[in-house]
LUMBA-6029 format. One record per residue: chain; residue number from 1; x, y, z of N, C-alpha, C in turn. Coordinates in steps of 0.001 Angstrom, whole numbers, plus 500000, padded with zeros to 6 digits. Example, Ala and Ser with C-alpha at 12.3 -4.5 7.8 and 13.67 -1.06 7.14 Angstrom:
LUMBA-6029
TITI  chaine  num    n.px    n.py    n.pz   ca.px   ca.py   ca.pz    c.px    c.py    c.pz
TITI       A    1  513190  494310  507800  512300  495500  507800  513200  496700  507800
TITI       A    2  512850  497750  507080  513670  498940  507140  512900  500030  507870
//
This chain:
LUMBA-6029
TITI  chaine  num    n.px    n.py    n.pz   ca.px   ca.py   ca.pz    c.px    c.py    c.pz
TITI       A    1  500839  498822  500000  500000  500000  500000  500888  501247  500000
TITI       A    2  500577  502227  499147  501441  503404  499042  501415  504262  500318
TITI       A    3  502529  504881  500587  502670  505791  501717  501811  507039  501455
TITI       A    4  500880  507394  502363  500013  508558  502149  500788  509860  501974
TITI       A    5  501905  510024  502694  502716  511246  502541  503339  511320  501156
TITI       A    6  503804  510176  500653  504401  510135  499320  503355  510440  498255
TITI       A    7  502153  509907  498446  501060  510170  497500  500713  511656  497510
TITI       A    8  500602  512252  498704  500313  513685  498813  501420  514508  498167
TITI       A    9  502676  514144  498430  503807  514869  497840  503822  514791  496330
TITI       A   10  503556  513615  495785  503524  513453  494320  502388  514276  493720
TITI       A   11  501247  514291  494403  500118  515104  493921  500496  516587  493921
TITI       A   12  501145  517036  494990  501582  518426  495065  502562  518779  493960
TITI       A   13  503460  517863  493641  504411  518115  492551  503700  518159  491202
TITI       A   14  502676  517323  491014  501866  517390  489787  501212  518758  489664
TITI       A   15  500605  519203  490758  499915  520503  490778  500911  521627  490497
TITI       A   16  502061  521596  491166  503078  522641  490995  503620  522660  489571
TITI       A   17  503880  521486  489021  504393  521395  487650  503396  521994  486661
TITI       A   18  502144  521639  486817  501087  522174  485935  500965  523694  486101
TITI       A   19  500992  524153  487340  500894  525590  487647  502024  526364  486965
TITI       A   20  503253  525885  487104  504397  526577  486506  504345  526533  484986
TITI       A   21  503960  525399  484432  503853  525263  482975  502816  526231  482420
TITI       A   22  501706  526361  483117  500662  527292  482681  501135  528741  482711
TITI       A   23  502181  529025  483471  502728  530374  483556  503970  530557  482694
TITI       A   24  504217  529600  481801  505266  529760  480809  506605  529123  481128
TITI       A   25  506767  528524  482291  508014  527835  482587  508006  526481  481888
TITI       A   26  509184  525980  481584  509329  524669  480958  510008  523761  481978
TITI       A   27  509314  522723  482387  509868  521789  483366  510817  520832  482643
TITI       A   28  512071  520827  483092  513103  519980  482483  513264  518655  483212
TITI       A   29  513075  518685  484518  513353  517503  485317  512437  517493  486529
TITI       A   30  512155  516284  486988  511275  516116  488137  511820  514990  489002
TITI       A   31  511896  515243  490302  512419  514256  491251  513808  513758  490865
TITI       A   32  514683  514688  490490  516056  514312  490160  516774  513930  491447
TITI       A   33  517368  512752  491433  518026  512227  492631  519498  511958  492383
TITI       A   34  520247  512151  493453  521634  511731  493505  521895  511295  494950
TITI       A   35  523110  510899  495246  523401  510421  496607  523164  511487  497671
TITI       A   36  523305  512747  497313  523195  513825  498286  521755  514294  498525
TITI       A   37  520807  513876  497687  519429  514303  497886  518631  514347  496600
TITI       A   38  517585  515137  496628  516642  515185  495505  516179  516616  495253
TITI       A   39  516018  516935  493973  515396  518191  493555  513983  517860  493085
TITI       A   40  512998  518591  493604  511610  518321  493217  511381  518628  491738
TITI       A   41  511664  519872  491351  511473  520284  489957  512651  521146  489523
TITI       A   42  513040  520988  488276  514010  521879  487641  513328  522382  486378
TITI       A   43  513289  523702  486233  512562  524301  485111  513388  525425  484500
TITI       A   44  512891  525939  483396  513506  527097  482740  512448  528182  482630
TITI       A   45  512843  529390  483029  511994  530576  482903  512775  531572  482065
TITI       A   46  512489  531587  480760  513285  532408  479849  514683  531853  479764
TITI       A   47  515672  532643  480193  517069  532212  480181  517539  531741  481561
TITI       A   48  516632  531662  482521  516983  531338  483897  516604  529910  484241
TITI       A   49  517547  529183  484821  517259  527853  485335  516620  528033  486710
TITI       A   50  515518  527346  486944  514778  527509  488197  514728  526171  488925
TITI       A   51  515260  526152  490138  515195  524987  491002  514012  525229  491938
TITI       A   52  513062  524295  491924  511808  524495  492653  511654  523459  493758
TITI       A   53  511457  523959  494964  511114  523102  496096  509601  523172  496266
TITI       A   54  508946  522025  496246  507496  521960  496379  507161  521459  497777
TITI       A   55  506320  522196  498477  505875  521796  499810  504354  521663  499783
TITI       A   56  503873  520481  500134  502447  520180  500085  501967  519779  501473
TITI       A   57  500856  520357  501875  500240  520010  503156  498725  519970  502999
TITI       A   58  498079  519354  503993  496615  519281  503987  495998  520315  504925
TITI       A   59  496815  521128  505557  496322  522164  506454  497473  523024  506928
TITI       A   60  497127  524014  507763  498143  524950  508246  498318  524879  509763
TITI       A   61  497842  523813  510365  497978  523662  511815  499439  523704  512254
TITI       A   62  500335  523232  511420  501763  523238  511729  502490  524316  510935
TITI       A   63  501760  525308  510448  502338  526404  509681  502076  526253  508193
TITI       A   64  502319  527339  507490  502171  527376  506036  503210  526447  505426
TITI       A   65  502876  525751  504347  503854  524834  503747  505208  525473  503454
TITI       A   66  505203  526700  502954  506461  527357  502588  507338  527629  503803
TITI       A   67  506738  527717  504981  507512  527987  506193  508437  526830  506559
TITI       A   68  508198  525680  506001  509042  524530  506316  510351  524516  505526
TITI       A   69  510530  525473  504633  511781  525560  503874  512753  526431  504671
TITI       A   70  513690  525770  505307  514655  526445  506172  515886  526894  505389
TITI       A   71  516703  527679  506044  517969  528116  505439  518836  526901  505096
TITI       A   72  518851  525915  505980  519636  524705  505737  519132  523980  504489
TITI       A   73  517823  523934  504331  517233  523290  503144  517657  524047  501890
TITI       A   74  517634  525367  501942  518033  526164  500777  519505  525960  500443
TITI       A   75  520347  525840  501458  521769  525578  501211  521957  524211  500560
TITI       A   76  521180  523221  501003  521255  521891  500388  520767  521944  498943
TITI       A   77  519700  522709  498688  519210  522852  497309  520274  523476  496416
TITI       A   78  521013  524417  496964  522087  525055  496186  523146  524028  495792
TITI       A   79  523551  523189  496758  524543  522147  496456  523995  521155  495431
TITI       A   80  522728  520778  495596  522107  519842  494649  522010  520462  493256
TITI       A   81  521717  521754  493187  521648  522435  491884  523002  522384  491184
TITI       A   82  524082  522569  491943  525419  522483  491356  525670  521081  490799
TITI       A   83  525233  520070  491527  525396  518691  491057  524540  518427  489817
TITI       A   84  523324  518981  489786  522449  518828  488617  523101  519463  487397
TITI       A   85  523634  520666  487580  524291  521362  486466  525481  520559  485946
TITI       A   86  526271  520011  486853  527432  519213  486442  526981  517932  485746
TITI       A   87  525969  517264  486274  525492  516011  485684  524922  516221  484287
TITI       A   88  524374  517404  484041  523774  517698  482730  524700  518529  481841
TITI       A   89  525934  518706  482327  526971  519437  481575  526494  520807  481108
TITI       A   90  525849  521509  482026  525375  522863  481744  526469  523825  482164
TITI       A   91  526806  524736  481273  527805  525745  481590  527196  526834  482444
TITI       A   92  527739  528002  482341  527261  529119  483150  525810  529413  482800
TITI       A   93  525011  529578  483825  523610  529926  483642  523132  530599  484929
TITI       A   94  522225  531546  484782  521614  532162  485962  520672  531143  486594
TITI       A   95  520764  531000  487910  519925  530042  488631  519091  530794  489660
TITI       A   96  517825  530414  489727  516904  530993  490697  516298  529856  491515
TITI       A   97  516060  530118  492780  515457  529119  493657  514065  529591  494052
TITI       A   98  513061  528776  493733  511667  529095  494030  511082  528062  494981
TITI       A   99  510036  528464  495668  509246  527540  496473  507812  527618  495970
TITI       A  100  507196  526458  495794  505773  526400  495469  505085  525677  496616
TITI       A  101  504118  526375  497188  503341  525850  498295  502006  525344  497751
TITI       A  102  501632  524126  498145  500371  523533  497696  499589  523104  498934
TITI       A  103  498397  523665  499082  497503  523277  500180  496362  522462  499599
TITI       A  104  496237  521230  500059  495193  520316  499589  494309  520018  500793
TITI       A  105  493200  520770  500899  492296  520583  502038  491013  519908  501561
TITI       A  106  490546  518942  502316  489323  518228  501924  488147  519188  501714
TITI       A  107  487459  518996  500596  486271  519796  500306  486527  521218  499873
TITI       A  108  487789  521562  499630  488128  522933  499218  489015  522872  497984
TITI       A  109  488992  523941  497193  489900  523960  496036  491360  523949  496490
TITI       A  110  492206  523364  495680  493646  523351  495959  494171  524781  495868
TITI       A  111  494992  525171  496828  495596  526505  496848  497077  526383  496501
TITI       A  112  497505  527191  495541  498906  527177  495116  499469  528584  495280
TITI       A  113  500627  528666  495913  501352  529932  496010  502768  529711  495514
TITI       A  114  503233  530655  494698  504565  530565  494098  505417  531691  494689
TITI       A  115  506550  531310  495247  507489  532273  495829  508782  532226  495025
TITI       A  116  508905  533092  493997  510101  533073  493172  511286  533769  493871
TITI       A  117  512463  533255  493599  513691  533899  494062  513835  533951  495569
TITI       A  118  513559  532859  496254  513652  532852  497708  515091  532803  498197
TITI       A  119  516030  532440  497313  517436  532333  497710  518302  532748  496573
//
């Protein structure tokens, strides 16, 4: 039986990917993994490579989803982005770090908030 948290997270990434695509970004990679961790989404916005952390929750009792992205998490995303760039042999490129918050509450429409350039 699938892990409910994993199912919720995958749904949030689907929602975030669709949301960003509808706003003109091109998603290049999803759930890219290496030994050091995982990037949820890697996209392109014009000439800018965008590393996207997706946070999905079913409520705000423990805070807004975006609040769970700590400085340490952003530093890890930066290291992972460098590894992604090296693995894909990408030369110099402007990189932006975004957070997409997805709230999936029973009986309510899904709420998506995009926080571009958080780091």
